N, C-alpha and C positions, 0 to 999 in steps of 0.2 A: 124256533124265530129266537130264544136268548141265549144261544149259541151264537148265532149272527150279529147280534146284536151287541157280545163282548166281543167277536172280531172288530166291527165298525167302533170301539169304545178303544181298543188298541191303535185302530188307524188313526184316528184322531190325535191320540195322545202323542204320538211320533211323528204327527204333521205327513204322511204320506197317503199320498192318492191312490188308492188302487189300481196295479197296472193290468193284472191277470188273475188267473187262479192260483197262480204258482205263490202270493204271497202268506196262501193261507195253505197248512199244513196238514191234513187229514187222517187219522193214524186210527188202527181200530183195536185196541189192547196194549197192555203194556207192554209186549214182545214185540210188537214193531215199533215202541217209542224207542225202545233199547235198539233196534235193528237201525234207528234212524241216527240215534246217536252216534251208533258202530261205524255208518257211512259217512256222517260227518266228521270222523277223526276227533270226538267228544266222547271219549268213554275210555278208562284204563288209567293206572295210575301216572300222575304229573310229574315230574323232576324240579328240582330244586336247581335257581338259577335260570330258570328260562321264563321268559317273559309267558303268563296264560293268555292264548288270546280265543276269544269267544264267539261261538255261533250268534248270529242275532236270530233266535229260537225263541221266542215270547212266548212263555206260557199263559194261556188265558183262563184257566179254570183251575181249582180244589174238588174234587166230587168223589161222593162216597163209592166209587169205581177204586179209586187211590186207596182210601180208608179200608175196605176189603179184602184186594190184592196185595196190600200191605203187609198183614197180618201173615200169609205163608210164604214171604221171602225171606231170603237169607239177609241177617242184617247188611251186612257190606254191599249188597248189589240193592236194599232199598236205602241206605243212606246215599249211593251214589248217584239216583235217580233223582232223588231230592234234591243235592246240592246242585246237581247238574241243569234240571228244571229251572230253580231261582236264581241262580247264580249271572243269569243274562238281565233279569229284569234289575239287578241290584247295580249290573255295570252300568245300563241305561239310564236309575237315576242318579247315578254319580255321572255321569257324564252329563245331564240336565244341570247341577248343581256348579259343574265346572262352566257350563254354558253363561250360567248366571253370572258366577265369578266374574268371568271376562266382560261381559257388561258392566257390570259396578265398575270395574277397572278405569272401560272407557268411560263413562261418565265421569269418572274420579279425575281422569285427564284434561278432560273438558274445563271442567271448576277449575283446577289448577291452572288452567290457559286464561281464566277471567270471563269465560263463554260462559251462558245462560243456559240451564237444562229444557230443552225442547218438552212439548205436552206429553210425546211419547214415553219420552226415559221417567218425565214426573212420574206419569202415571204407574210405571213399573218400581220405581222407588217407592209408590205408596201403596203398591201389591205386595213387594218384599215384606216390608215394614209391619204390616197385616199380616204376614204369614207366619213371620217370626219373631212376632208380638215384642219391636222395638217403637219405643216412646219418643225416641230422638226426634226433635224438630226442625233444625236444620241439615241441612243435604249433606254436608260435610260429615256431622256426628252420624247421621242416619247412614250413608256410605261406609264409615269407620265401622260402627255397629253390626253393621250387616256381613261385612268379611270378614269380622271376628267370628258371626256364629254360622254363615253358611258357608260350610265346607264338606268335605264327602267325608263319607260313613265306608270304614275300610272293609271290605267284601268280606274278608273272612271274619271280621264281626257279625257284620248281617245274617252272613250263612250260619254261624253259631247259635245267634240269638232266636232266629228262625226255627233253626232244628229242637230246641230245648224248649220253646214257649209254643209249640206245634205239634211236637211229638212227631218228627220229620214230616207234617202236615196231612197227620192221621185224626188229628181232636176233631172234636165236635163243630169249635170254633172256626177251624181251618174249611172244614167240609161245608158246613151251613153257608158261611160267612167270608171266605177267602181270608181270614183273618191268620196271619203268617206270627204276628208278634205279641196276642194277648194284651192290645193296648184297650185301657177304658177309658168309655165314654160315659156321659151324663145325660140327662135329659129325656129320659124314656124312650131314645132308640137306641139298639145293637142287641145283641144273645145277653139274653140273662144267665149268671153263671149257675150252676145247681145248688150252690151253697153260697148264697150272695147276703154277705155279713151286713144286718141294717144300721150297725154303726158307723160303716161306712158308707149311705146313704144310696140311691138307686141308681149305683155303679155296674155296667153290663158292659159287654166286650165289643169293642167296635168293630161291625161289619162293612164289606165291600164288595164293591161290583164286579171286582176281577182282581187277580193277586197283587197286577202291577200299583194299582190305590194303595194296598196294605204297605206295601216298601215304601212308596212315594209318604204316606201319613208315619211311618218309622222314624225314616230319617228327616222331616219335620220337627217331628217329636223332639230328635235327640237333638235338633239344633235351634229348639226354641225355648222347650221347655227348662224352668229353675230349676229343676231339681238334676239337670245333667251338665251343669255349669261345669262341674269339676272334667267332664268329658272334653269339654270345649277348650279349658284352660291347658289341659295336656295337647290336645291335638293342634294349640296356637304355639307352643312353646318349641312342639317338635318343628314345625312349620318354619318359625321365626330362626331356628336353629339350623334347615336347611336337611333338617332329619326326614327318614319316612314315616309317613301314620299309619303305625300298623295296628292290626287287632288285639295283638297282645296288651300294648302299651295303653291304647284306648278303654281298654276292658277294666283299667281300674279306676276308671270313672263313673261305672256305673253301680253304684254300690246303691243307690236310690231307686234302680229301677224295679226289684223283688223286696218284699219284706225279708230277704232274707241276708240282705244285706252285703257282708262283705264273703258271705258264704255262697252267695249266688256268682258273685263277682270268681271266687277259685274255682268253682264247676262249670263256670261260662270259658273259663281260661283251659280249663282240662280238655274242655271239649274241641276246645279252637287247637290244641295241641292235638292230642291224641289224632284227631280228623285231618291235620294237617292243613287246617283251612286258612293259615296265613299265607297260604302258595295263592291265594286268590287274591291276596290284597292290592296286587299293581295288576290285574286282568284287565286286559282292554277289547273292545269289542275285533273281529276279524274284518275288514274292507268288504261288504257285501249288505244287500239288502235285506232290511227286517221280514222274517214270517213268522207267521204263528201259526203255533200249535193248536190244534184239536183235537181230543181223543174221544173216541166213541164205543160205544159198548160192540157194535154188531157191523157187519157188510152191508148189510141193507140201510142202515140209521148211516151211514157213512156215504152211502151213493144217494140219499134221499137228502142228506145237506150239501151235496156236493151242487145238485140241480138247483137249490132253493139258494143258496150262496150265486150262482151265475144268475138266477132269476133279478135278483137284488142288486146285483152289480151292471145290470142291463136295463134295468129303470127307472134306475137314481135313488134307492130306498138305501144304499148305504151311506148316499151324500146328503140325503134328509137327513139319518139318526146324525152324521158326522156334526151338521148346523144345529142339531138339537143338543148335541152334547156339552158343545162350546167349551174344552178343554184345551189347554195349550199344546 
């Protein structure tokens, strides 16, 4: 039941009404996942000078299965599975950002033409301001600040931080809470670190319903928290100059992400370079329907899940869950 709820959550986020069982890919074990990626031409070394085109295969969960299996894998294989599983989530999050930037620009044109902002666009601006912690009151100032803060995070940077912070998805926080970026939270929610320092208060690691929530929260964090103003400044300067927004450039703005400061930045840049993650900076989706990947432990579990999914599709339970989630 939990896995089906996760699938419905994915569907609601992507605004896709399930049309067939082909929307969900059920695979038994890691070997079947690798075979899937190979069949999708989503495996093997990528070449520079070619735009990386990503299949819309969305990872739905990180489990103890991966934590255990990754222990016996060759490191290159473990890394490739992790990067190729997470990259579609990053590309989708950046697409959402670009969509919202486009809407901000359209509203700005209406303002410049002397037109009033309608009710829907006003609600959109208020939601953006809340999400990005913008205190500007005038519509023009709000839009200007939103366009400055709300921008893409290069995929290579996101992949590098996810790998570093989650141990390639094998950390306790990743397995128990789909937490890929080690983001803190306060107020009694989240996962308690084993060595929680009382001087820092009741800090915990934020947990999420599924991995995309973690990616989205990470991008909101970098686009809104005062600590990452250096990153946003670097990015804005690159965009104003018409230069590519790259992982290695923006990494220099992340010295506040860790108590290690500049040493953290150098480690992160090393991960990006060694693993050639900057090849993903310009990644785009292939022109295809989104599919949602669920990996099971046994053929019996796969078959049972397939039957349950069909039942929920037919009796409207997926639509009901969609309404309950109320996600964009």
